[in-house]
N, CA, C and O atoms as CSV, one atom per row, in Angstrom:
chain,resi,resn,atom,element,x,y,z
A,1,MET,N,N,-4.121,-1.964,7.734
A,1,MET,CA,C,-3.921,-1.132,6.577
A,1,MET,C,C,-3.358,0.230,6.978
A,1,MET,O,O,-2.434,0.738,6.343
A,2,VAL,N,N,-3.921,0.814,8.034
A,2,VAL,CA,C,-3.446,2.119,8.484
A,2,VAL,C,C,-1.994,2.036,8.923
A,2,VAL,O,O,-1.204,2.935,8.634
A,3,ALA,N,N,-1.634,0.957,9.624
A,3,ALA,CA,C,-0.249,0.797,10.074
A,3,ALA,C,C,0.695,0.725,8.884
A,3,ALA,O,O,1.791,1.285,8.933
A,4,GLY,N,N,0.293,0.049,7.825
A,4,GLY,CA,C,1.120,-0.023,6.622
A,4,GLY,C,C,1.294,1.335,5.978
A,4,GLY,O,O,2.388,1.669,5.522
A,5,LEU,N,N,0.232,2.122,5.933
A,5,LEU,CA,C,0.324,3.477,5.385
A,5,LEU,C,C,1.235,4.346,6.237
A,5,LEU,O,O,2.035,5.121,5.712
A,6,GLN,N,N,1.110,4.215,7.563
A,6,GLN,CA,C,1.953,5.005,8.448
A,6,GLN,C,C,3.415,4.643,8.265
A,6,GLN,O,O,4.277,5.523,8.273
A,7,ARG,N,N,3.705,3.367,8.101
A,7,ARG,CA,C,5.088,2.938,7.901
A,7,ARG,C,C,5.620,3.468,6.572
A,7,ARG,O,O,6.771,3.895,6.494
A,8,GLN,N,N,4.791,3.445,5.526
A,8,GLN,CA,C,5.207,3.937,4.215
A,8,GLN,C,C,5.524,5.426,4.281
A,8,GLN,O,O,6.530,5.872,3.728
A,9,VAL,N,N,4.679,6.192,4.949
A,9,VAL,CA,C,4.908,7.630,5.089
A,9,VAL,C,C,6.159,7.882,5.913
A,9,VAL,O,O,6.928,8.794,5.610
A,10,ALA,N,N,6.371,7.085,6.950
A,10,ALA,CA,C,7.532,7.268,7.821
A,10,ALA,C,C,8.838,7.065,7.068
A,10,ALA,O,O,9.859,7.639,7.445
A,11,GLN,N,N,8.825,6.263,6.015
A,11,GLN,CA,C,10.046,6.034,5.246
A,11,GLN,C,C,10.470,7.273,4.471
A,11,GLN,O,O,11.651,7.441,4.170
A,12,ALA,N,N,9.517,8.140,4.145
A,12,ALA,CA,C,9.834,9.320,3.345
A,12,ALA,C,C,9.939,10.587,4.187
A,12,ALA,O,O,10.237,11.651,3.644
A,13,ALA,N,N,9.708,10.509,5.473
A,13,ALA,CA,C,9.690,11.698,6.317
A,13,ALA,C,C,10.696,11.559,7.446
A,13,ALA,O,O,11.110,10.454,7.796
A,14,SER,N,N,11.084,12.694,8.011
A,14,SER,CA,C,11.987,12.648,9.153
A,14,SER,C,C,11.224,12.726,10.471
A,14,SER,O,O,11.790,12.469,11.534
A,15,ILE,N,N,9.937,13.081,10.405
A,15,ILE,CA,C,9.086,13.130,11.592
A,15,ILE,C,C,7.786,12.395,11.274
A,15,ILE,O,O,7.178,12.618,10.227
A,16,ALA,N,N,7.369,11.522,12.179
A,16,ALA,CA,C,6.094,10.817,12.031
A,16,ALA,C,C,5.239,11.095,13.256
A,16,ALA,O,O,5.717,11.001,14.386
A,17,LEU,N,N,3.977,11.435,13.037
A,17,LEU,CA,C,3.013,11.667,14.105
A,17,LEU,C,C,1.966,10.565,14.040
A,17,LEU,O,O,1.333,10.369,13.003
A,18,VAL,N,N,1.781,9.847,15.138
A,18,VAL,CA,C,0.832,8.735,15.161
A,18,VAL,C,C,-0.080,8.915,16.370
A,18,VAL,O,O,0.386,8.901,17.509
A,19,ASP,N,N,-1.371,9.083,16.125
A,19,ASP,CA,C,-2.345,9.232,17.199
A,19,ASP,C,C,-2.944,7.871,17.517
A,19,ASP,O,O,-3.429,7.185,16.617
A,20,GLU,N,N,-2.919,7.475,18.771
A,20,GLU,CA,C,-3.430,6.192,19.241
A,20,GLU,C,C,-2.891,5.044,18.394
A,20,GLU,O,O,-3.624,4.398,17.645
A,21,VAL,N,N,-1.620,4.818,18.533
A,21,VAL,CA,C,-0.903,3.817,17.742
A,21,VAL,C,C,-1.539,2.433,17.841
A,21,VAL,O,O,-1.406,1.633,16.915
A,22,GLU,N,N,-2.216,2.137,18.928
A,22,GLU,CA,C,-2.780,0.802,19.130
A,22,GLU,C,C,-4.131,0.606,18.459
A,22,GLU,O,O,-4.629,-0.518,18.411
A,23,HIS,N,N,-4.735,1.667,17.942
A,23,HIS,CA,C,-6.096,1.593,17.405
A,23,HIS,C,C,-6.213,0.571,16.271
A,23,HIS,O,O,-5.572,0.707,15.229
A,24,GLY,N,N,-7.031,-0.441,16.488
A,24,GLY,CA,C,-7.292,-1.451,15.476
A,24,GLY,C,C,-6.228,-2.527,15.337
A,24,GLY,O,O,-6.326,-3.377,14.452
A,25,LEU,N,N,-5.219,-2.507,16.188
A,25,LEU,CA,C,-4.150,-3.502,16.084
A,25,LEU,C,C,-4.228,-4.499,17.236
A,25,LEU,O,O,-4.416,-4.114,18.390
A,26,GLU,N,N,-4.085,-5.759,16.920
A,26,GLU,CA,C,-3.962,-6.785,17.946
A,26,GLU,C,C,-2.594,-6.619,18.599
A,26,GLU,O,O,-1.673,-6.108,17.960
A,27,PRO,N,N,-2.436,-7.039,19.861
A,27,PRO,CA,C,-1.169,-6.817,20.563
A,27,PRO,C,C,0.068,-7.299,19.803
A,27,PRO,O,O,1.080,-6.599,19.794
A,28,HIS,N,N,0.019,-8.465,19.169
A,28,HIS,CA,C,1.210,-8.949,18.458
A,28,HIS,C,C,1.513,-8.093,17.227
A,28,HIS,O,O,2.678,-7.941,16.859
A,29,ARG,N,N,0.493,-7.539,16.593
A,29,ARG,CA,C,0.717,-6.645,15.447
A,29,ARG,C,C,1.243,-5.286,15.912
A,29,ARG,O,O,2.068,-4.667,15.240
A,30,LEU,N,N,0.759,-4.834,17.061
A,30,LEU,CA,C,1.254,-3.587,17.632
A,30,LEU,C,C,2.738,-3.706,17.962
A,30,LEU,O,O,3.509,-2.788,17.687
A,31,ILE,N,N,3.140,-4.825,18.547
A,31,ILE,CA,C,4.550,-5.045,18.877
A,31,ILE,C,C,5.396,-5.028,17.615
A,31,ILE,O,O,6.460,-4.410,17.588
A,32,ARG,N,N,4.930,-5.702,16.567
A,32,ARG,CA,C,5.680,-5.731,15.306
A,32,ARG,C,C,5.789,-4.323,14.700
A,32,ARG,O,O,6.845,-3.939,14.197
A,33,PHE,N,N,4.692,-3.563,14.752
A,33,PHE,CA,C,4.716,-2.199,14.221
A,33,PHE,C,C,5.668,-1.316,15.019
A,33,PHE,O,O,6.439,-0.552,14.438
A,34,MET,N,N,5.621,-1.414,16.350
A,34,MET,CA,C,6.510,-0.613,17.191
A,34,MET,C,C,7.967,-0.978,16.919
A,34,MET,O,O,8.830,-0.101,16.884
A,35,ASP,N,N,8.242,-2.261,16.728
A,35,ASP,CA,C,9.601,-2.685,16.393
A,35,ASP,C,C,10.045,-2.101,15.063
A,35,ASP,O,O,11.200,-1.701,14.916
A,36,SER,N,N,9.138,-2.049,14.092
A,36,SER,CA,C,9.511,-1.518,12.778
A,36,SER,C,C,9.797,-0.023,12.842
A,36,SER,O,O,10.615,0.480,12.072
A,37,LEU,N,N,9.138,0.694,13.746
A,37,LEU,CA,C,9.428,2.121,13.903
A,37,LEU,C,C,10.803,2.342,14.510
A,37,LEU,O,O,11.453,3.350,14.235
A,38,GLY,N,N,11.243,1.407,15.329
A,38,GLY,CA,C,12.515,1.562,16.021
A,38,GLY,C,C,13.692,0.898,15.345
A,38,GLY,O,O,14.786,0.878,15.909
A,39,THR,N,N,13.506,0.353,14.152
A,39,THR,CA,C,14.613,-0.331,13.491
A,39,THR,C,C,15.693,0.647,13.080
A,39,THR,O,O,15.426,1.822,12.829
A,40,LYS,N,N,16.888,0.158,13.016
A,40,LYS,CA,C,18.039,0.984,12.642
A,40,LYS,C,C,18.477,0.701,11.205
A,40,LYS,O,O,19.607,1.017,10.831
A,41,ASN,N,N,17.601,0.115,10.402
A,41,ASN,CA,C,17.952,-0.251,9.029
A,41,ASN,C,C,18.067,0.943,8.101
A,41,ASN,O,O,18.730,0.857,7.067
A,42,THR,N,N,17.439,2.052,8.448
A,42,THR,CA,C,17.473,3.216,7.567
A,42,THR,C,C,18.567,4.168,8.017
A,42,THR,O,O,18.749,4.370,9.218
A,43,PRO,N,N,19.297,4.754,7.084
A,43,PRO,CA,C,20.362,5.679,7.458
A,43,PRO,C,C,19.833,7.018,7.957
A,43,PRO,O,O,20.526,7.720,8.693
A,44,GLU,N,N,18.614,7.381,7.568
A,44,GLU,CA,C,18.059,8.663,7.988
A,44,GLU,C,C,17.573,8.582,9.432
A,44,GLU,O,O,17.224,7.511,9.929
A,45,THR,N,N,17.558,9.723,10.086
A,45,THR,CA,C,17.039,9.803,11.440
A,45,THR,C,C,15.538,10.021,11.367
A,45,THR,O,O,15.069,10.856,10.594
A,46,LEU,N,N,14.790,9.287,12.156
A,46,LEU,CA,C,13.339,9.416,12.188
A,46,LEU,C,C,12.903,9.683,13.616
A,46,LEU,O,O,13.216,8.915,14.525
A,47,GLN,N,N,12.173,10.783,13.809
A,47,GLN,CA,C,11.575,11.076,15.104
A,47,GLN,C,C,10.122,10.653,15.037
A,47,GLN,O,O,9.427,10.957,14.067
A,48,VAL,N,N,9.658,9.953,16.065
A,48,VAL,CA,C,8.277,9.497,16.108
A,48,VAL,C,C,7.618,10.063,17.353
A,48,VAL,O,O,8.100,9.872,18.469
A,49,PHE,N,N,6.513,10.760,17.148
A,49,PHE,CA,C,5.686,11.254,18.240
A,49,PHE,C,C,4.386,10.468,18.183
A,49,PHE,O,O,3.715,10.441,17.151
A,50,LEU,N,N,4.031,9.828,19.292
A,50,LEU,CA,C,2.801,9.050,19.272
A,50,LEU,C,C,2.051,9.178,20.575
A,50,LEU,O,O,2.622,9.484,21.622
A,51,THR,N,N,0.749,8.936,20.486
A,51,THR,CA,C,-0.094,8.876,21.676
A,51,THR,C,C,-0.600,7.446,21.811
A,51,THR,O,O,-0.761,6.730,20.823
A,52,THR,N,N,-0.844,7.050,23.047
A,52,THR,CA,C,-1.332,5.693,23.283
A,52,THR,C,C,-2.002,5.598,24.642
A,52,THR,O,O,-1.707,6.371,25.554
A,53,HIS,N,N,-2.901,4.645,24.762
A,53,HIS,CA,C,-3.472,4.247,26.047
A,53,HIS,C,C,-3.115,2.792,26.325
A,53,HIS,O,O,-3.623,2.193,27.272
A,54,SER,N,N,-2.254,2.237,25.512
A,54,SER,CA,C,-1.962,0.811,25.555
A,54,SER,C,C,-0.745,0.496,26.417
A,54,SER,O,O,0.335,1.035,26.177
A,55,PRO,N,N,-0.905,-0.373,27.422
A,55,PRO,CA,C,0.255,-0.803,28.195
A,55,PRO,C,C,1.245,-1.599,27.345
A,55,PRO,O,O,2.441,-1.610,27.638
A,56,VAL,N,N,0.760,-2.263,26.298
A,56,VAL,CA,C,1.648,-3.006,25.396
A,56,VAL,C,C,2.581,-2.036,24.680
A,56,VAL,O,O,3.785,-2.280,24.599
A,57,ALA,N,N,2.035,-0.937,24.160
A,57,ALA,CA,C,2.858,0.055,23.466
A,57,ALA,C,C,3.855,0.693,24.423
A,57,ALA,O,O,5.014,0.903,24.066
A,58,LEU,N,N,3.414,1.000,25.629
A,58,LEU,CA,C,4.323,1.600,26.613
A,58,LEU,C,C,5.443,0.645,26.982
A,58,LEU,O,O,6.590,1.062,27.142
A,59,ARG,N,N,5.120,-0.633,27.118
A,59,ARG,CA,C,6.145,-1.628,27.436
A,59,ARG,C,C,7.169,-1.713,26.309
A,59,ARG,O,O,8.363,-1.851,26.575
A,60,GLU,N,N,6.728,-1.633,25.067
A,60,GLU,CA,C,7.644,-1.698,23.932
A,60,GLU,C,C,8.551,-0.471,23.870
A,60,GLU,O,O,9.664,-0.552,23.350
A,61,LEU,N,N,8.090,0.654,24.390
A,61,LEU,CA,C,8.891,1.880,24.381
A,61,LEU,C,C,9.898,1.939,25.520
A,61,LEU,O,O,10.890,2.662,25.430
A,62,SER,N,N,9.658,1.193,26.584
A,62,SER,CA,C,10.545,1.278,27.744
A,62,SER,C,C,11.849,0.538,27.489
A,62,SER,O,O,11.907,-0.397,26.691
A,63,ASP,N,N,12.887,0.974,28.178
A,63,ASP,CA,C,14.190,0.319,28.037
A,63,ASP,C,C,14.289,-0.856,29.015
A,63,ASP,O,O,13.313,-1.203,29.680
A,64,ALA,N,N,15.442,-1.447,29.094
A,64,ALA,CA,C,15.641,-2.622,29.947
A,64,ALA,C,C,15.397,-2.308,31.421
A,64,ALA,O,O,15.072,-3.206,32.198
A,65,ASN,N,N,15.552,-1.037,31.817
A,65,ASN,CA,C,15.343,-0.645,33.206
A,65,ASN,C,C,13.906,-0.220,33.478
A,65,ASN,O,O,13.587,0.204,34.589
A,66,GLY,N,N,13.031,-0.331,32.471
A,66,GLY,CA,C,11.636,0.038,32.665
A,66,GLY,C,C,11.373,1.520,32.607
A,66,GLY,O,O,10.344,1.987,33.096
A,67,ARG,N,N,12.291,2.276,32.014
A,67,ARG,CA,C,12.097,3.731,31.916
A,67,ARG,C,C,11.603,4.114,30.554
A,67,ARG,O,O,11.383,5.295,30.286
């Protein structure tokens, strides 16, 4: 539920702040949420600042070279 609210707010804002993005999410749901934050479907620019302790979230943020 929280992830859905965060996504809804992110659609109306140019900056989204997410504390512990992995909290309460199973790994497959976290991956889907992280993918939705990075989609290019919206014409507006969205900056996302997030905190995490999750290796799954960090892996989703890294590029093909692991950076």
